[in-house]
C-alpha positions as CSV (number, residue, x, y, z in Angstrom):
1,X,226.7,157.8,138.8
2,X,226.2,154.8,141.3
3,X,223.2,153.7,139.3
4,X,225.5,153.5,136.2
5,X,228.2,151.4,138.1
6,X,225.5,149.1,139.1
7,X,224.3,148.5,135.6
8,X,227.9,147.8,134.5
9,X,228.8,145.3,137.3
10,X,225.5,143.6,136.4
11,X,226.7,143.3,132.9
12,X,230.1,141.9,134.0
13,X,228.4,139.3,136.3
14,X,226.2,138.0,133.5
15,X,228.9,137.8,131.2
16,X,231.0,135.7,133.6
17,X,228.3,133.5,134.2
18,X,227.7,132.8,130.5
19,X,231.4,132.2,130.0
20,X,231.7,129.7,132.9
21,X,228.6,128.0,131.4
22,X,230.2,127.5,128.0
23,X,233.4,125.6,129.8
24,X,231.4,123.1,131.9
25,X,229.6,119.9,130.6
26,X,226.3,120.5,129.1
27,X,223.5,120.6,131.5
28,X,221.1,117.6,131.0
29,X,217.7,118.5,129.3
30,X,214.8,118.3,131.5
31,X,211.4,117.1,129.9
32,X,209.4,120.2,129.3
33,X,205.5,119.3,129.2
34,X,203.8,120.4,126.0
35,X,201.6,123.3,126.4
36,X,197.8,122.5,127.0
37,X,195.8,122.5,123.7
38,X,194.1,125.8,123.0
39,X,190.4,126.0,123.9
40,X,188.4,125.9,120.8
41,X,186.2,129.0,120.5
42,X,182.6,128.3,121.3
43,X,180.5,128.4,118.2
44,X,176.8,129.2,118.3
45,X,174.5,126.5,117.5
46,X,172.9,126.7,114.0
47,X,169.4,128.5,114.0
48,X,166.6,125.9,114.3
49,X,164.1,126.0,111.4
50,X,160.4,124.8,112.1
51,X,160.5,122.1,109.5
52,X,163.7,120.6,111.3
53,X,162.1,120.7,114.7
54,X,158.4,119.7,113.6
55,X,158.5,118.0,110.3
56,X,155.4,118.3,108.1
57,X,153.6,121.1,109.3
58,X,150.4,120.2,107.6
59,X,149.8,116.9,109.8
60,X,151.5,118.1,113.0
61,X,149.9,116.7,116.3
62,X,150.0,119.8,118.5
63,X,149.1,117.5,121.6
64,X,152.6,115.8,121.0
65,X,154.1,119.3,122.2
66,X,151.8,119.6,125.2
67,X,153.5,118.1,128.2
68,X,150.3,117.2,130.5
69,X,152.3,116.2,133.3
70,X,154.2,119.5,133.7
71,X,150.5,120.9,133.4
72,X,149.4,118.9,136.3
73,X,152.4,119.5,138.5
74,X,151.8,123.2,137.9
75,X,148.2,123.1,139.1
76,X,145.7,121.7,136.5
77,X,143.0,119.8,138.2
78,X,140.0,117.8,137.1
79,X,141.6,117.1,133.8
80,X,139.1,116.5,130.9
81,X,139.2,116.1,127.4
82,X,142.3,116.6,125.3
83,X,141.5,117.4,121.7
84,X,144.2,117.4,119.0
85,X,142.8,119.8,116.5
86,X,144.4,120.9,113.1
87,X,145.5,124.1,114.7
88,X,145.6,123.5,118.3
89,X,145.8,121.0,121.3
90,X,143.2,121.8,124.0
91,X,143.3,120.2,127.3
92,X,140.3,121.2,129.5
93,X,140.5,121.2,133.1
94,X,140.4,123.6,136.4
95,X,142.8,125.9,138.4
96,X,141.9,126.9,141.8
97,X,138.4,125.7,141.2
98,X,138.1,127.8,137.9
99,X,137.3,126.0,134.6
100,X,140.3,126.6,132.2
101,X,141.7,125.4,128.9
102,X,145.3,125.0,128.1
103,X,146.1,125.6,124.3
104,X,149.3,124.8,122.5
105,X,149.9,125.4,118.8
106,X,148.5,127.8,116.4
107,X,151.8,127.8,114.2
108,X,151.8,131.0,112.4
109,X,153.9,132.9,109.9
110,X,156.1,135.7,110.9
111,X,153.6,138.3,109.6
112,X,150.8,136.9,111.9
113,X,150.3,138.2,115.5
114,X,152.6,141.4,114.5
115,X,152.1,142.7,118.3
116,X,154.7,140.2,119.5
117,X,157.5,141.5,121.5
118,X,160.4,140.1,123.6
119,X,159.8,138.7,127.1
120,X,162.5,140.3,128.9
121,X,162.0,138.2,131.9
122,X,162.3,134.9,130.1
123,X,165.4,132.6,130.2
124,X,167.3,133.3,127.0
125,X,167.3,130.4,124.4
126,X,169.7,129.3,121.7
127,X,169.3,127.9,118.3
128,X,167.8,131.2,117.3
129,X,164.7,130.6,119.4
130,X,163.2,133.4,121.2
131,X,160.4,133.8,123.7
132,X,158.0,136.6,123.0
133,X,154.7,138.2,124.5
134,X,151.8,140.0,123.0
135,X,152.0,143.5,123.7
136,X,148.7,144.9,122.5
137,X,145.6,142.3,122.6
138,X,146.2,141.3,126.2
139,X,143.5,139.6,128.2
140,X,143.2,139.6,131.9
141,X,141.6,136.2,131.9
142,X,144.5,134.4,130.0
143,X,148.2,134.1,129.8
144,X,149.7,133.9,126.5
145,X,153.3,133.7,125.0
146,X,155.0,132.9,122.0
147,X,157.9,130.5,121.1
148,X,159.5,132.1,117.9
149,X,161.9,130.6,115.5
150,X,164.9,132.5,113.6
151,X,162.6,133.1,110.6
152,X,159.7,134.3,112.5
153,X,157.5,131.5,112.5
154,X,155.9,131.2,116.1
155,X,154.0,128.7,118.0
156,X,151.9,129.7,121.2
157,X,150.8,128.7,124.5
158,X,147.7,130.0,126.0
159,X,146.2,129.2,129.2
160,X,142.5,130.9,129.7
161,X,139.3,130.5,131.7
162,X,136.6,129.3,129.6
163,X,134.0,131.4,131.0
164,X,133.6,135.2,131.1
165,X,134.6,135.5,134.9
166,X,137.8,137.4,135.5
167,X,138.4,135.2,138.7
168,X,140.5,136.4,141.5
169,X,144.2,137.8,141.6
170,X,145.3,134.2,142.9
171,X,143.3,132.4,140.1
172,X,144.8,134.8,137.3
173,X,148.4,134.2,139.0
174,X,147.6,130.4,138.9
175,X,146.9,130.7,135.0
176,X,150.6,132.1,134.5
177,X,152.0,129.5,136.7
178,X,150.4,126.7,134.6
179,X,151.6,128.5,131.3
180,X,155.1,128.9,132.4
181,X,155.3,125.1,133.1
182,X,153.7,124.2,129.7
183,X,155.8,126.6,127.8
184,X,158.8,125.0,129.3
185,X,157.6,121.6,128.0
186,X,157.1,123.0,124.8
187,X,160.6,124.5,124.6
188,X,161.9,120.8,125.5
189,X,159.7,119.0,122.9
190,X,160.8,121.5,120.2
191,X,164.3,121.4,120.8
192,X,164.3,117.5,121.1
193,X,162.1,116.8,118.0
194,X,159.5,115.0,120.2
195,X,156.6,115.5,117.9
196,X,154.0,113.2,116.4
197,X,151.8,113.6,113.2
198,X,148.2,113.0,112.1
199,X,146.5,112.2,109.0
200,X,144.5,115.6,108.2
201,X,142.9,114.4,104.8
202,X,139.4,114.4,106.0
203,X,137.0,117.2,105.7
204,X,138.7,120.7,105.7
205,X,142.0,119.2,106.4
206,X,142.9,118.2,102.6
207,X,142.5,122.0,101.8
208,X,144.8,125.0,101.9
209,X,142.2,127.4,103.6
210,X,143.5,130.4,101.6
211,X,142.4,128.7,98.4
212,X,138.9,128.6,99.8
213,X,138.6,132.3,100.5
214,X,137.8,134.9,97.8
215,X,140.2,137.8,96.6
216,X,139.5,140.5,99.5
217,X,139.0,143.3,97.1
218,X,136.2,141.4,95.3
219,X,134.1,141.4,98.5
220,X,135.2,144.1,100.8
221,X,135.9,147.0,98.5
222,X,137.7,149.9,100.0
223,X,137.9,148.1,103.4
224,X,140.3,145.6,101.5
225,X,142.8,148.3,101.0
226,X,146.0,147.4,103.2
227,X,144.9,143.9,103.9
228,X,147.7,141.2,103.4
229,X,147.0,137.7,102.8
230,X,148.8,135.5,105.4
231,X,148.9,131.8,104.8
232,X,149.5,129.7,108.1
233,X,152.5,127.4,107.7
234,X,150.2,124.2,108.2
235,X,147.5,125.4,105.6
236,X,144.7,125.0,108.2
237,X,144.2,128.7,108.8
238,X,144.4,131.7,106.7
239,X,144.5,135.3,107.6
240,X,143.8,138.7,106.1
241,X,145.5,141.4,108.2
242,X,145.8,145.3,108.2
243,X,148.8,145.8,110.5
244,X,147.9,149.5,110.6
245,X,144.5,149.8,111.8
246,X,144.4,146.0,113.0
247,X,141.4,145.1,110.7
248,X,141.7,141.3,110.5
249,X,139.7,138.3,108.8
250,X,140.5,134.9,109.6
251,X,139.2,131.3,108.2
252,X,140.2,128.5,110.5
253,X,139.5,124.6,110.8
254,X,138.5,124.0,114.4
255,X,137.6,121.2,116.5
256,X,135.2,122.5,119.2
257,X,131.9,121.9,121.0
258,X,128.7,123.1,119.8
259,X,128.2,126.7,120.5
260,X,125.9,127.6,123.3
261,X,125.2,131.1,122.5
262,X,124.8,133.2,119.4
263,X,122.3,133.6,116.6
264,X,121.5,131.2,114.0
265,X,121.5,132.2,110.3
266,X,121.7,130.5,106.8
267,X,124.7,131.0,104.4
268,X,124.8,129.1,101.2
269,X,121.9,126.8,102.7
270,X,124.2,126.0,105.5
271,X,123.3,126.7,109.2
272,X,125.8,129.0,110.8
273,X,126.1,130.6,114.4
274,X,126.9,134.2,114.7
275,X,128.5,135.6,117.9
276,X,129.5,139.1,118.4
277,X,132.0,140.3,121.0
278,X,132.4,144.2,120.7
279,X,134.9,144.7,117.7
280,X,135.0,140.8,117.1
281,X,132.4,138.5,115.2
282,X,132.6,134.7,114.7
283,X,130.4,132.7,112.2
284,X,130.8,129.0,112.5
285,X,129.4,126.1,110.4
286,X,129.9,122.6,111.0
287,X,131.8,120.6,108.3
288,X,132.3,117.2,110.0
289,X,132.5,115.0,113.1
290,X,135.9,114.1,115.2
291,X,136.8,111.1,117.3
292,X,135.9,113.0,120.5
293,X,132.6,113.0,122.1
294,X,130.5,116.3,121.8
295,X,133.3,117.6,119.5
296,X,132.8,118.7,115.9
297,X,134.7,120.2,113.1
298,X,133.7,123.7,112.3
299,X,134.7,126.2,109.7
300,X,135.1,129.5,111.7
301,X,135.1,132.8,109.8
302,X,136.3,135.4,112.3
303,X,136.5,139.1,111.8
304,X,137.9,142.2,113.7
305,X,136.9,145.6,112.5
306,X,138.0,148.6,114.8
307,X,135.1,150.8,115.8
308,X,133.5,152.8,114.6
309,X,134.2,152.1,111.1
310,X,132.2,148.8,110.4
311,X,129.9,146.1,111.8
312,X,132.5,143.1,112.1
313,X,129.5,140.7,111.6
314,X,128.5,142.3,108.4
315,X,132.1,141.8,107.3
316,X,132.3,138.2,108.5
317,X,129.1,137.3,106.8
318,X,130.1,139.1,103.3
319,X,133.3,136.9,103.5
320,X,131.4,133.9,104.5
321,X,129.0,133.9,101.8
322,X,131.7,133.8,99.3
323,X,133.6,131.3,101.1
324,X,130.9,128.7,102.2
325,X,130.1,127.3,98.7
326,X,133.5,126.1,98.6
327,X,133.5,124.2,101.8
328,X,133.2,120.1,101.5
């Protein structure tokens, strides 16, 4: 009961206060500050598309995406040639006394390099960009990562030794230090649209390379089953890929030095160099010159055929025989 009386007493006092307030002069109104404006909800940036960031992909100068100062600060020494090719920018130098090449570019369709997976250690990016790693074809003598747009189109940074030596643990770690710095520069140049372009109308640059290759079923028979034709977005590379058994054939336009090894052969009255590495085979034939000393333009036909099914060089030669007659 005591608690009930307290409630009644509180009600009486409240009523009395209200009554007293109505008989007195009205209290002056105080300025009440307006509530702060509501904080707008953050809106995620629109996904960045390759053409927005890079412009015309067929004339892209990949060296405009390579931050050479970042590469040097990360350990690249004895810096040599920097070659802007149709598919890659190559910078040659040394790291910890070992000869290396820094490569930026290889713009590719979403279906190319299907073994890409997320780099869980990378700093997350916005505008739909992702950092990815190769999960299958890894090499102990290189560090490779992909910058992938929302639509799956991707660029890559690869830093590798230029000879067959695996190097020391410290030298291999140094490769990845350089790759991380160059990759950061690539992200910066892509997101701020710091890109340049070159005229690619000479030699192979005037062609969509997929138009120079035959129908795979006409030259490879049963081996062509499952092969998908994947044009590169810049048209300077064409890939046939079976994503199940990893059979792959690729034609590319490359600016490189003369091959120092391999075996000479003749295909369609053109001299070619054949080089075999386990499941891989390369056939190159020169189609032009470049502005860089001792660097030439080559049509490169590359094949990978998983053992023990076929000889990759036999596959490469078969496709080259049907492709070379269309070269300039």
